[in-house]
C-alpha positions in Angstrom: 62.6 -23.1 65.5 63.8 -20.0 67.2 62.3 -16.7 66.3 64.4 -14.7 63.8 64.7 -11.0 64.6 67.2 -10.0 62.0 66.0 -6.7 60.4 65.7 -6.2 56.7 68.6 -3.7 56.7 71.1 -6.5 57.6 69.8 -8.6 54.7 70.0 -5.7 52.3 73.7 -5.2 53.3 74.4 -8.8 52.6 72.6 -8.6 49.2 74.5 -5.5 48.2 77.8 -7.3 48.9 76.6 -10.2 46.8 75.5 -7.8 44.1 78.8 -6.1 44.1 80.5 -9.4 43.7 78.3 -10.3 40.7 79.1 -6.9 39.2 82.8 -7.5 39.4 82.2 -10.9 37.9 80.6 -9.5 34.8 83.5 -7.1 34.4 85.9 -10.0 34.5 83.9 -11.8 31.8 84.1 -8.8 29.5 87.9 -8.6 30.2 88.2 -12.3 29.3 86.5 -11.7 25.9 89.0 -8.9 25.3 91.9 -11.2 26.0 90.6 -13.9 23.7 90.5 -11.4 20.8 94.3 -10.7 21.0 97.2 -12.6 19.5 98.2 -16.1 20.8 101.5 -14.7 22.1 99.7 -12.9 24.8 99.2 -14.7 28.1 95.4 -15.0 29.1 94.1 -15.8 32.5 92.8 -19.4 33.2 89.1 -19.4 32.4 88.4 -22.5 34.6 89.3 -20.5 37.7 86.9 -17.8 36.6 84.1 -20.4 36.3 84.8 -21.7 39.8 84.8 -18.1 41.2 81.5 -17.4 39.4 79.9 -20.6 41.0 81.2 -19.6 44.4 79.7 -16.1 44.1 76.4 -17.5 42.7 76.1 -20.1 45.5 76.8 -17.8 48.5 75.8 -18.4 52.1 72.2 -17.1 51.4 71.8 -18.8 48.0 72.6 -22.2 49.4 69.8 -22.1 51.9 66.9 -24.5 51.3 63.9 -22.7 49.8 61.6 -23.7 52.7 64.0 -22.4 55.3 64.5 -19.2 53.3 60.8 -18.6 53.0 60.3 -19.1 56.7 63.2 -16.7 57.5 61.8 -13.9 55.3 58.3 -14.3 56.7 59.6 -14.1 60.3 61.7 -11.1 59.5 58.7 -9.4 57.8 56.5 -10.1 60.9 59.0 -8.3 63.2 58.9 -5.1 61.1 56.6 -2.3 62.2 56.4 -0.6 58.8 55.9 -1.6 55.2 59.0 -3.0 53.5 60.6 -0.7 51.0 60.4 -1.6 47.3 64.2 -1.6 47.1 64.3 -4.3 49.7 62.1 -6.6 47.7 64.1 -5.9 44.5 67.3 -6.7 46.3 65.9 -10.0 47.6 64.6 -11.0 44.2 67.9 -10.2 42.4 70.2 -12.4 44.5 69.6 -15.6 42.6 66.9 -17.8 41.1 65.9 -19.5 44.3 65.6 -16.1 46.1 63.4 -14.8 43.2 61.0 -17.7 43.6 60.8 -17.3 47.3 60.2 -13.6 47.0 57.3 -14.3 44.6 55.7 -16.4 47.4 56.0 -13.6 49.9 54.6 -10.9 47.7 51.4 -12.8 46.7 48.0 -11.2 47.2 46.3 -11.6 50.6 43.7 -13.9 48.9 46.6 -16.3 47.9 48.8 -16.1 51.0 46.7 -14.6 53.8 49.3 -11.9 54.5 49.3 -8.1 54.1 52.8 -7.3 52.7 52.4 -4.0 50.9 49.9 -1.0 51.1 48.2 -2.2 47.9 47.3 -5.4 49.9 44.9 -3.2 51.9 42.6 -2.9 48.9 42.8 -6.5 47.8 40.3 -9.2 49.1 41.4 -11.4 51.9 41.6 -15.2 51.9 38.5 -17.4 51.7 39.7 -20.3 53.9 40.8 -18.5 57.1 40.2 -14.8 58.0 43.0 -12.2 58.4 43.0 -11.2 62.1 43.6 -7.6 63.1 42.7 -5.3 66.0 41.7 -1.6 66.4 42.9 0.7 69.1 40.7 3.7 69.9 42.1 7.0 71.4 39.2 9.0 72.7 41.4 12.0 73.4 42.4 12.5 69.8 39.4 10.8 68.2 41.7 8.5 66.2 41.3 4.8 65.4 44.4 2.7 64.6 44.2 -0.6 62.8 47.1 -3.0 63.5 48.0 -6.5 62.2 47.9 -9.2 64.8 45.6 -11.2 67.1 45.8 -8.6 69.9 48.2 -5.9 71.2 51.7 -7.2 71.8 54.1 -6.2 74.4 55.8 -2.9 73.6 53.2 -2.0 70.9 55.5 -3.1 68.1 52.7 -4.3 65.8 52.5 -3.1 62.2 50.2 -0.2 61.6 47.9 -0.9 58.7 45.5 2.0 58.6 44.5 5.0 60.7 41.3 7.0 60.9 40.4 10.3 62.5 36.8 11.3 63.4 35.8 14.9 62.5 32.4 16.0 63.7 30.7 18.6 61.5 27.4 20.4 61.7 25.4 18.1 59.6 27.6 14.9 59.4 30.6 13.1 60.8 33.6 12.2 58.7 36.2 9.5 59.3 39.3 10.4 57.3 41.4 7.2 56.6 45.2 7.4 56.1 48.2 5.1 55.9 49.9 6.9 58.8 48.6 8.2 62.2 49.9 11.7 61.9 48.7 12.9 58.5 45.0 13.1 57.7 45.1 15.6 54.9 42.9 14.7 51.9 45.6 16.2 49.6 48.3 13.9 51.0 49.5 10.7 49.3 48.8 8.9 52.6 45.0 9.6 52.2 43.1 6.4 51.4 39.4 7.2 51.7 36.6 8.5 53.8 33.5 7.3 55.7 30.8 9.9 56.1 27.6 9.6 58.1 24.3 11.6 58.1 23.1 13.8 60.9 21.5 10.9 62.9 24.4 8.5 62.3 22.2 5.9 60.7 23.5 6.0 57.1 27.1 6.0 56.0 28.8 6.4 52.7 32.2 4.8 51.9 34.4 6.6 49.5 37.8 5.3 48.2 40.6 7.3 46.7 41.6 6.1 43.3 44.1 7.5 40.9 43.3 7.7 37.2 45.3 4.5 36.3 43.5 2.5 39.1 40.0 3.5 37.9 38.0 0.6 36.4 37.0 0.7 32.8 33.5 1.1 31.4 33.0 -2.7 31.3 33.8 -2.9 35.0 37.1 -4.9 34.4 40.7 -4.0 35.1 42.9 -5.2 32.3 46.6 -4.8 31.7 46.0 -3.6 28.2 43.8 -0.7 29.2 46.2 0.2 32.1 49.5 0.2 30.3 48.8 0.5 26.5 46.0 3.1 26.4 47.0 5.8 24.0 44.1 8.2 24.9 44.9 10.7 27.6 42.9 10.4 30.8 40.2 12.9 31.4 40.1 12.3 35.1 42.0 14.2 37.7 45.2 12.6 39.1 43.1 11.2 42.0 39.4 11.0 42.6 37.0 9.5 45.2 34.6 6.8 44.3 31.6 5.6 46.3 32.2 2.0 46.9 29.5 1.2 49.5 26.9 2.3 51.9 26.0 1.2 55.5 22.5 1.6 56.9 21.4 1.1 60.5 17.7 0.3 61.0 15.9 2.8 63.1 14.4 1.5 66.3 11.3 3.5 66.4 9.4 1.4 68.9 12.5 1.1 71.2 12.2 -2.6 71.2 14.8 -4.8 72.9 17.6 -6.0 70.6 20.9 -5.4 68.9 21.6 -3.0 66.1 20.6 -4.1 62.6 23.0 -3.4 59.8 22.4 -3.4 56.0 25.5 -2.9 53.8 25.7 -2.5 50.1 29.1 -3.1 48.6 29.0 -1.4 45.2 32.6 -2.4 44.4 32.0 -6.1 45.0 29.7 -8.1 42.7 27.5 -10.8 44.2 28.9 -13.1 41.5 32.1 -13.2 43.5 30.3 -15.5 45.9 29.4 -17.9 43.1 30.9 -21.3 43.8 31.1 -22.1 40.0 33.4 -19.2 39.2 37.0 -18.4 40.2 37.1 -15.5 42.6 40.1 -14.0 40.9 38.2 -13.7 37.6 35.2 -11.9 39.1 34.7 -8.5 37.4 34.6 -5.3 39.4 31.3 -3.3 39.8 31.2 0.4 39.6 28.2 2.5 40.5 25.8 2.8 37.6 27.2 -0.1 35.7 25.5 -3.4 34.9 26.0 -5.8 37.8 24.4 -6.7 41.1 26.4 -5.6 44.2 27.0 -7.7 47.2 24.7 -7.0 50.2 25.7 -7.8 53.7 23.6 -8.1 56.9 24.5 -8.6 60.5 24.1 -12.2 61.8 21.1 -12.6 64.1 22.2 -13.2 67.7 20.3 -15.5 70.1 18.9 -14.5 73.5 20.7 -16.2 76.4 18.2 -16.7 79.3 20.8 -17.2 82.0 23.0 -14.3 81.0 20.0 -12.1 80.0 21.7 -10.8 76.9 22.1 -11.3 73.2 24.9 -13.7 72.3 27.0 -14.6 69.2 29.8 -17.1 68.8 32.9 -15.1 68.2 35.2 -18.2 68.7 37.1 -16.5 71.5 38.0 -13.4 69.6 35.5 -11.1 71.5 35.4 -11.2 75.3 33.5 -8.0 76.4 29.8 -7.4 75.8 29.1 -4.3 73.8 26.4 -2.9 71.5 29.2 -2.4 68.9 29.9 -6.1 68.5 28.6 -7.7 65.3 29.1 -10.3 62.6 28.3 -9.8 58.9 27.2 -12.4 56.4 26.1 -12.2 52.8 22.4 -11.5 52.2 21.4 -13.7 49.2 18.2 -13.6 47.3 16.2 -16.7 46.1 17.5 -16.3 42.5 21.1 -16.7 43.7 21.1 -20.5 43.0 24.9 -21.0 42.4 25.8 -20.1 46.0 26.7 -23.0 48.2 25.1 -23.5 51.6 28.4 -22.8 53.3 28.5 -19.3 51.8 25.1 -18.5 53.3 26.5 -19.0 56.9 30.1 -17.9 56.4 31.1 -14.9 58.5 32.8 -12.3 56.2 33.6 -9.8 58.9 33.4 -9.9 62.7 34.1 -7.0 65.1 34.0 -6.9 68.9 35.5 -5.6 72.1 38.2 -7.3 74.1 39.3 -4.5 76.5 39.2 -0.8 77.2 39.4 0.9 73.7 40.6 -2.3 72.1 38.6 -4.2 69.5 39.3 -7.1 67.2 38.6 -7.2 63.5 38.6 -10.4 61.4 37.8 -10.3 57.7 37.9 -12.7 54.8 37.1 -12.9 51.1 35.7 -10.9 49.3 36.2 -8.0 51.7 39.5 -6.0 51.8 41.1 -4.5 54.9 40.1 -1.0 53.9 36.4 -2.1 53.3 36.3 -4.0 56.6 37.9 -1.1 58.5 35.3 1.3 57.2 32.4 -1.0 58.2 33.8 -1.3 61.7 34.3 2.5 62.0 30.6 2.9 61.4 29.9 1.1 64.6 31.9 3.7 66.6 29.5 6.6 65.7 26.7 7.4 68.2 23.3 6.0 67.2 20.7 6.8 69.8 17.9 6.2 67.3 19.0 2.7 66.6 19.4 1.3 70.1 
């Protein structure tokens, strides 16, 4: 099948024309009711022709497309876009007809269900369990910025969709990575601000903070429910937006200067270890907030093996990493002996891998239960200088 490059704007124009036709149709139906209420001596229009015209409007050139082909077209169009689709575009797509509405539901599913990042909210939702979402990071040393794009690797013309952007700001006692939705606005008071990664003076310990508005904050029990979000009568005591610590990253100090890669230890306070339980549905797992009852998920870097011929430490990145670097790593879950409901596959499953493929170009592949934002912050911690850990 040839690649579709039709922009969303063209589809929206088609939908507006169809919508205008449906509007005129509803006006004719009201007019017909007014004619039927008059005396029999009046001449009324033929209602059978009206029904035929309604059917022709309802079954236009877009509505007659098979659902499989329509889904493929919308997905290909979405892939060619370099920015997030506007909410009005999605509403127009869903309002054409019933078949379009069903297809739109397939497109706007969560990343865990469809393996796609369609809206900015998808950046905070966990990825799929079966296959990882593949992205890449472009570093700009001149501006100290790091840009996360969707895709296997940079494409020609750099027309890939920008997911997140981070700017490194060195301070006297720490280093901050300010994370935003755009690459030209890193103000913490902006609506584009997503969160922050802050390191200590040595660059060995990092704290991940995420911006959450009052309606996004989890409840006391650690669960998000539609009842508490939409039907709460009590006013919120929080500010319109606050930052919550959702995780920490620790790099083990190499006091003896022994030979070996960096050792990472990550505590994800916003992800319960029960989310890895094979007996529970991942979508039903409760959220964990700092200080609440619940055991957070702990991650550790996968131990590499020493290659005698190459004289270096090696990991199997399945072709996604091609350049040796001290920044390369793979993260797996660190389970305790009392975690008995976890399958053997979960013990060895790589949740996040990060590595270099060229000058200032790095790949980032993540999967459930990590989100794109969480994975991006973990990778950013590898960019900070750590002389005491190497």
